[in-house]
C-alpha positions as CSV (number, residue, x, y, z in Angstrom):
1,M,-31.9,51.8,43.3
2,S,-31.7,53.7,46.6
3,E,-33.6,56.9,46.3
4,I,-31.8,59.7,47.8
5,I,-33.7,62.2,49.9
6,W,-32.2,66.0,50.1
7,I,-33.4,67.6,53.2
8,P,-32.9,71.6,53.8
9,C,-31.2,72.0,56.4
10,E,-33.2,75.0,57.8
11,E,-35.6,72.2,58.8
12,R,-33.5,69.9,60.6
13,M,-30.0,69.0,61.1
14,P,-28.9,65.0,62.2
15,S,-28.6,63.7,64.9
16,D,-25.6,64.7,67.4
17,D,-26.2,61.3,69.0
18,I,-24.2,59.5,65.8
19,L,-21.0,60.6,64.2
20,D,-22.3,60.1,60.4
21,Q,-21.6,60.2,56.8
22,F,-24.1,62.3,54.2
23,L,-24.4,63.5,51.4
24,V,-23.9,67.4,51.5
25,I,-25.0,69.9,48.9
26,V,-22.8,73.2,48.9
27,R,-22.9,76.1,48.0
28,E,-19.8,78.3,46.4
29,K,-19.8,81.8,46.1
30,W,-18.6,82.7,43.1
31,S,-19.4,86.4,42.1
32,D,-20.9,89.3,44.2
33,E,-24.8,87.7,42.7
34,D,-23.9,84.1,41.5
35,Y,-23.3,80.9,43.2
36,I,-22.8,77.2,42.3
37,Y,-23.3,74.2,44.1
38,H,-21.6,70.9,43.8
39,I,-22.1,67.3,45.8
40,D,-19.5,66.2,48.3
41,Y,-19.8,64.2,51.1
42,A,-19.5,64.8,54.6
43,T,-19.2,64.2,58.9
44,N,-21.8,65.6,61.0
45,H,-19.1,66.3,63.7
46,G,-16.7,68.8,62.4
47,D,-16.1,72.3,62.4
48,Y,-14.5,73.6,58.5
49,I,-18.0,75.0,57.5
50,D,-21.1,76.1,59.0
51,N,-19.1,75.1,62.7
52,Y,-21.0,72.0,61.5
53,W,-19.6,69.7,58.7
54,D,-16.0,68.2,57.7
55,T,-16.3,67.1,54.1
56,Y,-14.0,65.4,52.0
57,N,-13.0,68.0,49.7
58,D,-10.8,70.9,50.7
59,W,-13.2,74.5,50.0
60,N,-10.8,77.5,49.4
61,E,-11.5,79.4,52.9
62,A,-11.3,82.6,51.2
63,Q,-14.4,81.9,48.8
64,E,-18.2,81.5,51.3
65,V,-19.6,77.8,51.3
66,H,-22.5,76.5,53.3
67,I,-24.4,73.4,52.8
68,T,-27.7,73.5,51.8
69,H,-28.8,70.3,52.5
70,W,-27.6,66.2,53.1
71,A,-28.7,63.5,52.5
72,E,-28.5,59.8,54.1
73,L,-25.9,57.7,52.0
74,P,-27.9,54.7,50.2
75,D,-27.2,51.6,50.8
76,I,-25.1,50.1,48.7
77,P,-25.7,47.3,46.2
78,D,-26.0,43.5,47.5
79,S,-23.8,42.6,44.0
80,L,-20.8,44.2,46.4
81,K,-21.9,42.9,50.2
82,V,-19.6,40.6,51.3
83,G,-20.6,37.9,53.3
84,E,-24.1,37.5,51.5
């Protein structure tokens, strides 16, 4: 299995040169002091979250949500590759 390497958004963001898909960690404000975290799938050319990401799931616009980390998608298993 490919290892997923999570990159904090504070350290760097994906290159703007290439439109791509990524795994992302979404931090959702749950109450005044608590947050919950979700894994989602997103593209890096959007404006839905943090004026940068478009996620697969729609988040409640009344909730405060931010992407904290992103990772490149792992390779698909060899058994699923077509023509090999």
